[in-house]
N, CA, C and O atoms as CSV, one atom per row, in Angstrom:
chain,resi,resn,atom,element,x,y,z
A,1,MET,N,N,0.848,-1.172,0.000
A,1,MET,CA,C,0.000,0.000,0.000
A,1,MET,C,C,0.893,1.235,0.000
A,1,MET,O,O,1.842,1.317,0.781
A,2,ASP,N,N,0.595,2.191,-0.870
A,2,ASP,CA,C,1.355,3.432,-0.938
A,2,ASP,C,C,0.881,4.395,0.132
A,2,ASP,O,O,-0.317,4.525,0.383
A,3,SER,N,N,1.821,5.059,0.752
A,3,SER,CA,C,1.516,6.049,1.772
A,3,SER,C,C,1.099,7.353,1.114
A,3,SER,O,O,1.577,7.677,0.027
A,4,ILE,N,N,0.212,8.107,1.757
A,4,ILE,CA,C,-0.150,9.422,1.242
A,4,ILE,C,C,0.779,10.501,1.793
A,4,ILE,O,O,0.734,11.645,1.340
A,5,ILE,N,N,1.613,10.150,2.758
A,5,ILE,CA,C,2.547,11.097,3.361
A,5,ILE,C,C,3.925,10.914,2.713
A,5,ILE,O,O,4.449,9.802,2.667
A,6,ASP,N,N,4.502,12.000,2.220
A,6,ASP,CA,C,5.846,11.942,1.660
A,6,ASP,C,C,6.890,12.046,2.761
A,6,ASP,O,O,7.847,11.272,2.789
A,7,HIS,N,N,6.707,13.002,3.670
A,7,HIS,CA,C,7.592,13.151,4.822
A,7,HIS,C,C,6.888,14.022,5.851
A,7,HIS,O,O,5.902,14.692,5.541
A,8,LEU,N,N,7.397,14.009,7.073
A,8,LEU,CA,C,6.840,14.862,8.114
A,8,LEU,C,C,7.937,15.271,9.057
A,8,LEU,O,O,8.989,14.637,9.140
A,9,GLY,N,N,7.664,16.360,9.774
A,9,GLY,CA,C,8.641,16.881,10.720
A,9,GLY,C,C,8.022,17.045,12.090
A,9,GLY,O,O,6.848,17.392,12.216
A,10,VAL,N,N,8.816,16.795,13.111
A,10,VAL,CA,C,8.411,17.057,14.485
A,10,VAL,C,C,9.446,17.982,15.108
A,10,VAL,O,O,10.652,17.782,14.964
A,11,THR,N,N,8.954,18.986,15.795
A,11,THR,CA,C,9.822,19.947,16.464
A,11,THR,C,C,10.184,19.418,17.839
A,11,THR,O,O,9.325,18.922,18.568
A,12,VAL,N,N,11.451,19.525,18.191
A,12,VAL,CA,C,11.928,19.051,19.492
A,12,VAL,C,C,12.671,20.181,20.205
A,12,VAL,O,O,13.168,21.114,19.574
A,13,SER,N,N,12.733,20.076,21.515
A,13,SER,CA,C,13.375,21.130,22.305
A,13,SER,C,C,14.879,20.948,22.445
A,13,SER,O,O,15.600,21.918,22.681
A,14,ASP,N,N,15.363,19.711,22.303
A,14,ASP,CA,C,16.784,19.420,22.468
A,14,ASP,C,C,17.173,18.417,21.383
A,14,ASP,O,O,16.950,17.215,21.526
A,15,LEU,N,N,17.754,18.923,20.302
A,15,LEU,CA,C,18.044,18.065,19.155
A,15,LEU,C,C,19.000,16.931,19.502
A,15,LEU,O,O,18.778,15.798,19.075
A,16,ALA,N,N,20.050,17.199,20.259
A,16,ALA,CA,C,21.009,16.139,20.605
A,16,ALA,C,C,20.323,15.015,21.385
A,16,ALA,O,O,20.528,13.838,21.089
A,17,LYS,N,N,19.529,15.369,22.357
A,17,LYS,CA,C,18.810,14.373,23.164
A,17,LYS,C,C,17.830,13.581,22.291
A,17,LYS,O,O,17.731,12.360,22.411
A,18,SER,N,N,17.115,14.280,21.420
A,18,SER,CA,C,16.139,13.616,20.557
A,18,SER,C,C,16.815,12.741,19.509
A,18,SER,O,O,16.323,11.655,19.202
A,19,LYS,N,N,17.939,13.202,18.954
A,19,LYS,CA,C,18.669,12.366,17.994
A,19,LYS,C,C,19.094,11.057,18.636
A,19,LYS,O,O,18.971,9.995,18.026
A,20,ALA,N,N,19.594,11.126,19.865
A,20,ALA,CA,C,20.006,9.901,20.563
A,20,ALA,C,C,18.808,8.983,20.789
A,20,ALA,O,O,18.902,7.773,20.585
A,21,PHE,N,N,17.674,9.564,21.212
A,21,PHE,CA,C,16.473,8.760,21.443
A,21,PHE,C,C,16.007,8.088,20.154
A,21,PHE,O,O,15.822,6.872,20.121
A,22,TYR,N,N,15.816,8.870,19.094
A,22,TYR,CA,C,15.286,8.318,17.845
A,22,TYR,C,C,16.258,7.332,17.199
A,22,TYR,O,O,15.830,6.331,16.625
A,23,THR,N,N,17.546,7.603,17.286
A,23,THR,CA,C,18.530,6.676,16.721
A,23,THR,C,C,18.399,5.303,17.375
A,23,THR,O,O,18.386,4.285,16.683
A,24,ALA,N,N,18.301,5.270,18.694
A,24,ALA,CA,C,18.172,3.997,19.417
A,24,ALA,C,C,16.801,3.368,19.212
A,24,ALA,O,O,16.700,2.168,18.955
A,25,ALA,N,N,15.749,4.167,19.323
A,25,ALA,CA,C,14.387,3.627,19.249
A,25,ALA,C,C,14.039,3.095,17.868
A,25,ALA,O,O,13.304,2.114,17.755
A,26,LEU,N,N,14.552,3.721,16.818
A,26,LEU,CA,C,14.178,3.331,15.459
A,26,LEU,C,C,15.111,2.294,14.840
A,26,LEU,O,O,14.806,1.746,13.782
A,27,ALA,N,N,16.234,2.023,15.479
A,27,ALA,CA,C,17.187,1.033,14.943
A,27,ALA,C,C,16.539,-0.331,14.697
A,27,ALA,O,O,16.817,-0.937,13.662
A,28,PRO,N,N,15.685,-0.850,15.598
A,28,PRO,CA,C,15.071,-2.150,15.328
A,28,PRO,C,C,14.175,-2.156,14.085
A,28,PRO,O,O,13.906,-3.218,13.524
A,29,LEU,N,N,13.715,-0.987,13.657
A,29,LEU,CA,C,12.894,-0.893,12.452
A,29,LEU,C,C,13.756,-0.664,11.207
A,29,LEU,O,O,13.237,-0.482,10.106
A,30,GLU,N,N,15.070,-0.676,11.395
A,30,GLU,CA,C,16.045,-0.395,10.341
A,30,GLU,C,C,15.836,0.996,9.757
A,30,GLU,O,O,16.002,1.221,8.558
A,31,ILE,N,N,15.464,1.928,10.643
A,31,ILE,CA,C,15.328,3.332,10.290
A,31,ILE,C,C,16.508,4.049,10.936
A,31,ILE,O,O,16.765,3.899,12.130
A,32,LYS,N,N,17.222,4.832,10.128
A,32,LYS,CA,C,18.426,5.492,10.635
A,32,LYS,C,C,18.501,6.919,10.122
A,32,LYS,O,O,17.718,7.326,9.264
A,33,ILE,N,N,19.449,7.669,10.655
A,33,ILE,CA,C,19.675,9.036,10.189
A,33,ILE,C,C,20.252,8.990,8.774
A,33,ILE,O,O,21.279,8.360,8.521
A,34,LEU,N,N,19.566,9.671,7.867
A,34,LEU,CA,C,20.040,9.764,6.490
A,34,LEU,C,C,20.622,11.140,6.184
A,34,LEU,O,O,21.450,11.285,5.285
A,35,ARG,N,N,20.184,12.149,6.938
A,35,ARG,CA,C,20.736,13.496,6.831
A,35,ARG,C,C,20.914,14.030,8.243
A,35,ARG,O,O,19.960,14.101,9.018
A,36,ASP,N,N,22.129,14.401,8.564
A,36,ASP,CA,C,22.441,14.910,9.900
A,36,ASP,C,C,22.975,16.327,9.743
A,36,ASP,O,O,24.153,16.530,9.447
A,37,LEU,N,N,22.105,17.295,9.944
A,37,LEU,CA,C,22.433,18.698,9.753
A,37,LEU,C,C,22.470,19.395,11.112
A,37,LEU,O,O,22.005,18.822,12.097
A,38,PRO,N,N,23.002,20.598,11.194
A,38,PRO,CA,C,23.112,21.269,12.497
A,38,PRO,C,C,21.784,21.442,13.240
A,38,PRO,O,O,21.764,21.410,14.470
A,39,VAL,N,N,20.677,21.624,12.517
A,39,VAL,CA,C,19.402,21.871,13.203
A,39,VAL,C,C,18.336,20.817,12.916
A,39,VAL,O,O,17.189,20.973,13.334
A,40,VAL,N,N,18.696,19.748,12.211
A,40,VAL,CA,C,17.718,18.715,11.874
A,40,VAL,C,C,18.417,17.374,11.679
A,40,VAL,O,O,19.545,17.300,11.192
A,41,ALA,N,N,17.709,16.318,12.075
A,41,ALA,CA,C,18.136,14.951,11.774
A,41,ALA,C,C,17.001,14.306,10.997
A,41,ALA,O,O,15.873,14.230,11.484
A,42,ALA,N,N,17.297,13.844,9.797
A,42,ALA,CA,C,16.273,13.254,8.934
A,42,ALA,C,C,16.458,11.741,8.904
A,42,ALA,O,O,17.520,11.238,8.535
A,43,PHE,N,N,15.413,11.029,9.297
A,43,PHE,CA,C,15.455,9.571,9.421
A,43,PHE,C,C,14.692,8.906,8.291
A,43,PHE,O,O,13.721,9.458,7.773
A,44,GLY,N,N,15.136,7.719,7.913
A,44,GLY,CA,C,14.422,6.942,6.907
A,44,GLY,C,C,14.982,5.539,6.811
A,44,GLY,O,O,15.968,5.179,7.454
A,45,ARG,N,N,14.319,4.775,5.992
A,45,ARG,CA,C,14.733,3.405,5.684
A,45,ARG,C,C,15.101,3.426,4.211
A,45,ARG,O,O,14.303,3.863,3.383
A,46,GLY,N,N,16.275,2.970,3.877
A,46,GLY,CA,C,16.712,3.055,2.484
A,46,GLY,C,C,17.367,4.400,2.222
A,46,GLY,O,O,18.223,4.839,2.990
A,47,GLN,N,N,16.965,5.059,1.132
A,47,GLN,CA,C,17.607,6.309,0.714
A,47,GLN,C,C,16.813,7.579,1.030
A,47,GLN,O,O,17.371,8.676,0.992
A,48,LYS,N,N,15.515,7.445,1.341
A,48,LYS,CA,C,14.651,8.621,1.442
A,48,LYS,C,C,14.353,8.991,2.890
A,48,LYS,O,O,13.791,8.185,3.630
A,49,PRO,N,N,14.725,10.206,3.304
A,49,PRO,CA,C,14.357,10.657,4.647
A,49,PRO,C,C,12.863,10.982,4.703
A,49,PRO,O,O,12.344,11.721,3.866
A,50,GLU,N,N,12.183,10.420,5.701
A,50,GLU,CA,C,10.740,10.624,5.819
A,50,GLU,C,C,10.337,11.265,7.140
A,50,GLU,O,O,9.291,11.909,7.216
A,51,LEU,N,N,11.147,11.101,8.178
A,51,LEU,CA,C,10.859,11.695,9.480
A,51,LEU,C,C,11.962,12.692,9.802
A,51,LEU,O,O,13.116,12.318,10.011
A,52,TRP,N,N,11.587,13.975,9.838
A,52,TRP,CA,C,12.533,15.048,10.097
A,52,TRP,C,C,12.360,15.504,11.536
A,52,TRP,O,O,11.295,15.995,11.909
A,53,VAL,N,N,13.392,15.345,12.340
A,53,VAL,CA,C,13.395,15.777,13.737
A,53,VAL,C,C,14.111,17.119,13.763
A,53,VAL,O,O,15.309,17.204,13.490
A,54,VAL,N,N,13.362,18.167,14.095
A,54,VAL,CA,C,13.814,19.541,13.901
A,54,VAL,C,C,14.056,20.219,15.250
A,54,VAL,O,O,13.169,20.258,16.102
A,55,GLY,N,N,15.250,20.745,15.431
A,55,GLY,CA,C,15.618,21.368,16.685
A,55,GLY,C,C,15.692,22.878,16.630
A,55,GLY,O,O,16.463,23.486,17.372
A,56,THR,N,N,14.906,23.492,15.767
A,56,THR,CA,C,14.871,24.947,15.661
A,56,THR,C,C,13.489,25.376,15.201
A,56,THR,O,O,12.694,24.561,14.732
A,57,LYS,N,N,13.218,26.643,15.337
A,57,LYS,CA,C,11.935,27.190,14.897
A,57,LYS,C,C,11.853,27.132,13.375
A,57,LYS,O,O,12.762,27.579,12.675
A,58,ALA,N,N,10.758,26.580,12.877
A,58,ALA,CA,C,10.533,26.534,11.435
A,58,ALA,C,C,10.031,27.887,10.941
A,58,ALA,O,O,9.528,28.692,11.724
A,59,SER,N,N,10.166,28.129,9.665
A,59,SER,CA,C,9.758,29.417,9.089
A,59,SER,C,C,8.272,29.695,9.289
A,59,SER,O,O,7.874,30.859,9.339
A,60,TYR,N,N,7.455,28.675,9.401
A,60,TYR,CA,C,6.012,28.862,9.554
A,60,TYR,C,C,5.579,28.954,11.020
A,60,TYR,O,O,4.396,29.144,11.299
A,61,GLN,N,N,6.514,28.823,11.952
A,61,GLN,CA,C,6.197,28.878,13.371
A,61,GLN,C,C,6.520,30.249,13.958
A,61,GLN,O,O,7.499,30.895,13.582
A,62,SER,N,N,5.674,30.670,14.884
A,62,SER,CA,C,6.007,31.861,15.666
A,62,SER,C,C,6.941,31.418,16.790
A,62,SER,O,O,7.057,30.227,17.078
A,63,GLU,N,N,7.591,32.367,17.407
A,63,GLU,CA,C,8.471,32.042,18.541
A,63,GLU,C,C,7.674,31.375,19.661
A,63,GLU,O,O,8.159,30.438,20.295
A,64,ALA,N,N,6.457,31.855,19.905
A,64,ALA,CA,C,5.604,31.272,20.950
A,64,ALA,C,C,5.239,29.828,20.621
A,64,ALA,O,O,5.209,28.983,21.516
A,65,GLN,N,N,4.963,29.534,19.354
A,65,GLN,CA,C,4.643,28.158,18.961
A,65,GLN,C,C,5.840,27.238,19.151
A,65,GLN,O,O,5.694,26.100,19.596
A,66,TYR,N,N,7.020,27.735,18.812
A,66,TYR,CA,C,8.214,26.920,18.976
A,66,TYR,C,C,8.491,26.624,20.444
A,66,TYR,O,O,8.855,25.499,20.789
A,67,LYS,N,N,8.325,27.606,21.300
A,67,LYS,CA,C,8.602,27.425,22.727
A,67,LYS,C,C,7.602,26.481,23.388
A,67,LYS,O,O,7.940,25.795,24.352
A,68,ALA,N,N,6.383,26.443,22.879
A,68,ALA,CA,C,5.335,25.577,23.444
A,68,ALA,C,C,5.124,24.403,22.505
A,68,ALA,O,O,4.155,24.372,21.746
A,69,ILE,N,N,6.034,23.435,22.556
A,69,ILE,CA,C,5.943,22.282,21.657
A,69,ILE,C,C,4.679,21.493,21.976
A,69,ILE,O,O,4.474,21.048,23.105
A,70,THR,N,N,3.846,21.330,20.968
A,70,THR,CA,C,2.623,20.548,21.101
A,70,THR,C,C,2.910,19.141,20.611
A,70,THR,O,O,3.264,18.958,19.446
A,71,PRO,N,N,2.767,18.143,21.473
A,71,PRO,CA,C,3.053,16.774,21.049
A,71,PRO,C,C,2.185,16.322,19.878
A,71,PRO,O,O,1.002,16.648,19.784
A,72,ASN,N,N,2.814,15.568,19.001
A,72,ASN,CA,C,2.158,14.980,17.830
A,72,ASN,C,C,2.197,13.465,17.934
A,72,ASN,O,O,2.902,12.901,18.770
A,73,HIS,N,N,1.433,12.824,17.078
A,73,HIS,CA,C,1.456,11.364,16.973
A,73,HIS,C,C,2.086,11.000,15.642
A,73,HIS,O,O,1.673,11.498,14.594
A,74,VAL,N,N,3.083,10.132,15.683
A,74,VAL,CA,C,3.743,9.623,14.490
A,74,VAL,C,C,3.731,8.100,14.578
A,74,VAL,O,O,4.174,7.524,15.572
A,75,CYS,N,N,3.225,7.462,13.541
A,75,CYS,CA,C,3.228,6.000,13.503
A,75,CYS,C,C,4.140,5.540,12.377
A,75,CYS,O,O,4.003,5.978,11.234
A,76,LEU,N,N,5.067,4.657,12.710
A,76,LEU,CA,C,6.027,4.127,11.750
A,76,LEU,C,C,5.689,2.664,11.464
A,76,LEU,O,O,5.361,1.898,12.370
A,77,ARG,N,N,5.776,2.302,10.210
A,77,ARG,CA,C,5.396,0.969,9.777
A,77,ARG,C,C,6.500,-0.044,10.059
A,77,ARG,O,O,7.633,0.108,9.602
A,78,ALA,N,N,6.152,-1.071,10.813
A,78,ALA,CA,C,7.062,-2.194,11.054
A,78,ALA,C,C,6.762,-3.277,10.019
A,78,ALA,O,O,5.688,-3.287,9.416
A,79,ARG,N,N,7.700,-4.174,9.821
A,79,ARG,CA,C,7.514,-5.245,8.835
A,79,ARG,C,C,7.019,-6.538,9.448
A,79,ARG,O,O,6.666,-7.481,8.740
A,80,ASN,N,N,6.996,-6.576,10.788
A,80,ASN,CA,C,6.468,-7.749,11.486
A,80,ASN,C,C,6.298,-7.397,12.964
A,80,ASN,O,O,6.714,-6.327,13.408
A,81,ARG,N,N,5.693,-8.295,13.710
A,81,ARG,CA,C,5.451,-8.039,15.131
A,81,ARG,C,C,6.740,-7.973,15.938
A,81,ARG,O,O,6.836,-7.213,16.901
A,82,ASP,N,N,7.723,-8.761,15.550
A,82,ASP,CA,C,8.996,-8.733,16.273
A,82,ASP,C,C,9.629,-7.344,16.216
A,82,ASP,O,O,10.222,-6.896,17.198
A,83,GLU,N,N,9.511,-6.660,15.082
A,83,GLU,CA,C,10.046,-5.303,14.985
A,83,GLU,C,C,9.307,-4.350,15.921
A,83,GLU,O,O,9.925,-3.472,16.523
A,84,VAL,N,N,7.994,-4.514,16.046
A,84,VAL,CA,C,7.227,-3.679,16.973
A,84,VAL,C,C,7.735,-3.899,18.394
A,84,VAL,O,O,7.975,-2.943,19.132
A,85,ASP,N,N,7.897,-5.166,18.769
A,85,ASP,CA,C,8.393,-5.488,20.109
A,85,ASP,C,C,9.779,-4.902,20.345
A,85,ASP,O,O,10.048,-4.344,21.409
A,86,ALA,N,N,10.660,-5.027,19.355
A,86,ALA,CA,C,12.030,-4.534,19.489
A,86,ALA,C,C,12.052,-3.004,19.547
A,86,ALA,O,O,12.841,-2.423,20.291
A,87,PHE,N,N,11.194,-2.359,18.770
A,87,PHE,CA,C,11.076,-0.898,18.830
A,87,PHE,C,C,10.709,-0.463,20.241
A,87,PHE,O,O,11.344,0.427,20.806
A,88,TYR,N,N,9.697,-1.082,20.804
A,88,TYR,CA,C,9.222,-0.704,22.136
A,88,TYR,C,C,10.332,-0.879,23.173
A,88,TYR,O,O,10.564,0.006,23.996
A,89,LYS,N,N,11.005,-2.007,23.128
A,89,LYS,CA,C,12.084,-2.288,24.081
A,89,LYS,C,C,13.217,-1.269,23.930
A,89,LYS,O,O,13.725,-0.754,24.926
A,90,ALA,N,N,13.613,-0.980,22.688
A,90,ALA,CA,C,14.702,-0.026,22.448
A,90,ALA,C,C,14.299,1.387,22.847
A,90,ALA,O,O,15.102,2.122,23.422
A,91,ALA,N,N,13.071,1.769,22.548
A,91,ALA,CA,C,12.603,3.114,22.895
A,91,ALA,C,C,12.539,3.292,24.408
A,91,ALA,O,O,12.902,4.350,24.922
A,92,MET,N,N,12.090,2.290,25.110
A,92,MET,CA,C,12.033,2.374,26.571
A,92,MET,C,C,13.448,2.459,27.148
A,92,MET,O,O,13.698,3.234,28.071
A,93,ALA,N,N,14.366,1.668,26.607
A,93,ALA,CA,C,15.748,1.690,27.084
A,93,ALA,C,C,16.420,3.035,26.789
A,93,ALA,O,O,17.346,3.438,27.493
A,94,ALA,N,N,15.947,3.729,25.742
A,94,ALA,CA,C,16.520,5.018,25.363
A,94,ALA,C,C,15.880,6.185,26.113
A,94,ALA,O,O,16.170,7.344,25.819
A,95,GLY,N,N,15.022,5.888,27.070
A,95,GLY,CA,C,14.423,6.943,27.880
A,95,GLY,C,C,13.002,7.300,27.516
A,95,GLY,O,O,12.451,8.263,28.049
A,96,GLY,N,N,12.397,6.541,26.615
A,96,GLY,CA,C,10.995,6.780,26.275
A,96,GLY,C,C,10.084,6.431,27.440
A,96,GLY,O,O,10.465,5.698,28.352
A,97,ARG,N,N,8.868,6.975,27.390
A,97,ARG,CA,C,7.874,6.669,28.416
A,97,ARG,C,C,6.764,5.835,27.800
A,97,ARG,O,O,6.267,6.142,26.716
A,98,ASP,N,N,6.389,4.791,28.492
A,98,ASP,CA,C,5.341,3.887,28.016
A,98,ASP,C,C,4.035,4.631,27.788
A,98,ASP,O,O,3.590,5.413,28.628
A,99,PHE,N,N,3.427,4.370,26.627
A,99,PHE,CA,C,2.107,4.901,26.345
A,99,PHE,C,C,1.203,3.811,25.771
A,99,PHE,O,O,0.103,4.087,25.292
A,100,GLY,N,N,1.685,2.576,25.828
A,100,GLY,CA,C,0.925,1.425,25.356
A,100,GLY,C,C,1.863,0.350,24.865
A,100,GLY,O,O,2.437,0.477,23.783
A,101,PRO,N,N,2.034,-0.723,25.649
A,101,PRO,CA,C,2.973,-1.778,25.266
A,101,PRO,C,C,2.517,-2.521,24.013
A,101,PRO,O,O,1.365,-2.394,23.599
A,102,PRO,N,N,3.415,-3.295,23.410
A,102,PRO,CA,C,3.056,-4.038,22.198
A,102,PRO,C,C,1.838,-4.923,22.426
A,102,PRO,O,O,1.699,-5.570,23.464
A,103,GLY,N,N,0.978,-4.931,21.444
A,103,GLY,CA,C,-0.197,-5.796,21.510
A,103,GLY,C,C,-1.171,-5.518,20.386
A,103,GLY,O,O,-1.031,-4.555,19.632
A,104,ILE,N,N,-2.160,-6.387,20.296
A,104,ILE,CA,C,-3.239,-6.239,19.314
A,104,ILE,C,C,-4.089,-5.037,19.707
A,104,ILE,O,O,-4.416,-4.845,20.878
A,105,ARG,N,N,-4.430,-4.256,18.734
A,105,ARG,CA,C,-5.345,-3.126,18.918
A,105,ARG,C,C,-6.562,-3.401,18.032
A,105,ARG,O,O,-6.712,-2.822,16.956
A,106,ALA,N,N,-7.425,-4.298,18.510
A,106,ALA,CA,C,-8.577,-4.764,17.729
A,106,ALA,C,C,-9.540,-3.633,17.390
A,106,ALA,O,O,-10.315,-3.748,16.441
A,107,GLU,N,N,-9.502,-2.539,18.156
A,107,GLU,CA,C,-10.380,-1.419,17.839
A,107,GLU,C,C,-10.016,-0.783,16.494
A,107,GLU,O,O,-10.844,-0.096,15.896
A,108,TYR,N,N,-8.787,-1.005,16.012
A,108,TYR,CA,C,-8.373,-0.498,14.707
A,108,TYR,C,C,-8.712,-1.524,13.621
A,108,TYR,O,O,-9.361,-1.193,12.629
A,109,HIS,N,N,-8.279,-2.745,13.811
A,109,HIS,CA,C,-8.699,-3.902,13.006
A,109,HIS,C,C,-8.115,-5.151,13.663
A,109,HIS,O,O,-7.200,-5.035,14.479
A,110,PRO,N,N,-8.616,-6.339,13.332
A,110,PRO,CA,C,-8.238,-7.553,14.075
A,110,PRO,C,C,-6.752,-7.904,14.078
A,110,PRO,O,O,-6.283,-8.559,15.009
A,111,ASN,N,N,-6.000,-7.482,13.057
A,111,ASN,CA,C,-4.576,-7.829,12.982
A,111,ASN,C,C,-3.648,-6.664,13.304
A,111,ASN,O,O,-2.436,-6.774,13.119
A,112,TYR,N,N,-4.199,-5.549,13.784
A,112,TYR,CA,C,-3.373,-4.371,14.067
A,112,TYR,C,C,-2.572,-4.624,15.332
A,112,TYR,O,O,-3.130,-4.829,16.410
A,113,TYR,N,N,-1.243,-4.606,15.181
A,113,TYR,CA,C,-0.330,-4.846,16.299
A,113,TYR,C,C,0.541,-3.608,16.441
A,113,TYR,O,O,1.249,-3.239,15.504
A,114,GLY,N,N,0.499,-2.964,17.598
A,114,GLY,CA,C,1.247,-1.735,17.750
A,114,GLY,C,C,1.771,-1.521,19.153
A,114,GLY,O,O,1.366,-2.196,20.100
A,115,ALA,N,N,2.680,-0.571,19.267
A,115,ALA,CA,C,3.245,-0.154,20.552
A,115,ALA,C,C,3.435,1.358,20.500
A,115,ALA,O,O,3.761,1.920,19.455
A,116,PHE,N,N,3.226,2.010,21.649
A,116,PHE,CA,C,3.269,3.461,21.747
A,116,PHE,C,C,4.257,3.881,22.828
A,116,PHE,O,O,4.256,3.339,23.934
A,117,VAL,N,N,5.107,4.863,22.489
A,117,VAL,CA,C,6.098,5.383,23.429
A,117,VAL,C,C,6.121,6.904,23.288
A,117,VAL,O,O,6.030,7.425,22.177
A,118,LEU,N,N,6.239,7.608,24.392
A,118,LEU,CA,C,6.382,9.058,24.352
A,118,LEU,C,C,7.864,9.416,24.318
A,118,LEU,O,O,8.649,8.913,25.123
A,119,ASP,N,N,8.243,10.284,23.388
A,119,ASP,CA,C,9.640,10.706,23.260
A,119,ASP,C,C,9.954,11.777,24.312
A,119,ASP,O,O,9.079,12.117,25.108
A,120,PRO,N,N,11.177,12.316,24.336
A,120,PRO,CA,C,11.539,13.299,25.368
A,120,PRO,C,C,10.648,14.547,25.413
A,120,PRO,O,O,10.547,15.185,26.461
A,121,ASP,N,N,10.001,14.904,24.296
A,121,ASP,CA,C,9.110,16.064,24.269
A,121,ASP,C,C,7.635,15.685,24.387
A,121,ASP,O,O,6.765,16.553,24.314
A,122,GLY,N,N,7.351,14.407,24.567
A,122,GLY,CA,C,5.966,13.966,24.695
A,122,GLY,C,C,5.296,13.590,23.390
A,122,GLY,O,O,4.096,13.315,23.375
A,123,HIS,N,N,6.050,13.568,22.275
A,123,HIS,CA,C,5.476,13.098,21.015
A,123,HIS,C,C,5.154,11.611,21.163
A,123,HIS,O,O,5.952,10.842,21.699
A,124,ASN,N,N,3.982,11.222,20.684
A,124,ASN,CA,C,3.525,9.837,20.750
A,124,ASN,C,C,4.060,9.092,19.530
A,124,ASN,O,O,3.532,9.237,18.428
A,125,ILE,N,N,5.101,8.301,19.727
A,125,ILE,CA,C,5.736,7.573,18.638
A,125,ILE,C,C,5.258,6.131,18.689
A,125,ILE,O,O,5.403,5.448,19.703
A,126,GLU,N,N,4.695,5.687,17.597
A,126,GLU,CA,C,4.116,4.341,17.509
A,126,GLU,C,C,4.818,3.550,16.414
A,126,GLU,O,O,5.246,4.110,15.405
A,127,ALA,N,N,4.930,2.256,16.624
A,127,ALA,CA,C,5.297,1.330,15.551
A,127,ALA,C,C,4.138,0.367,15.421
A,127,ALA,O,O,3.603,-0.107,16.423
A,128,CYS,N,N,3.745,0.072,14.181
A,128,CYS,CA,C,2.626,-0.846,13.974
A,128,CYS,C,C,2.902,-1.809,12.840
A,128,CYS,O,O,3.703,-1.552,11.941
A,129,PHE,N,N,2.209,-2.921,12.920
A,129,PHE,CA,C,2.244,-3.955,11.871
A,129,PHE,C,C,0.807,-4.344,11.593
A,129,PHE,O,O,0.039,-4.598,12.521
A,130,HIS,N,N,0.434,-4.393,10.313
A,130,HIS,CA,C,-0.951,-4.651,9.925
A,130,HIS,C,C,-1.241,-6.102,9.543
A,130,HIS,O,O,-2.396,-6.454,9.299
A,131,GLY,N,N,-0.231,-6.931,9.488
A,131,GLY,CA,C,-0.457,-8.281,8.992
A,131,GLY,C,C,-0.794,-9.275,10.085
A,131,GLY,O,O,-0.768,-8.945,11.270
A,132,PRO,N,N,-1.108,-10.487,9.681
A,132,PRO,CA,C,-1.343,-11.526,10.690
A,132,PRO,C,C,-0.042,-11.916,11.374
A,132,PRO,O,O,1.046,-11.614,10.883
A,133,ALA,N,N,-0.162,-12.574,12.483
A,133,ALA,CA,C,1.004,-12.957,13.302
A,133,ALA,C,C,2.055,-13.674,12.571
A,133,ALA,O,O,3.074,-14.041,13.157
């Protein structure tokens, strides 16, 4: 299934801290930093950066918006349930806060398997797998 999202960005208050968190948490999904710039770390699988972790005010943000980071929800696609489990374990070890351990989320659909972790700024980072066990 093709995604309708090309890429997205989340604003963080401490880029170094967030880079360390995302690098560790996303490693089990084989997602890594593809672009490491002074104010942004762009993560992806393969050649294309899809998740931009931004440590500065964006051109469309006011100073007040940047200072008051509003948590977002980002869900990353895992290729199997083991990757979801490994993501959760790595994210927790990297300082994430539990927001829902790995498991079936039947309210979404019968085979939806996901895990939720809050990053250092409170962004709800999820890994999910849509297939059967």
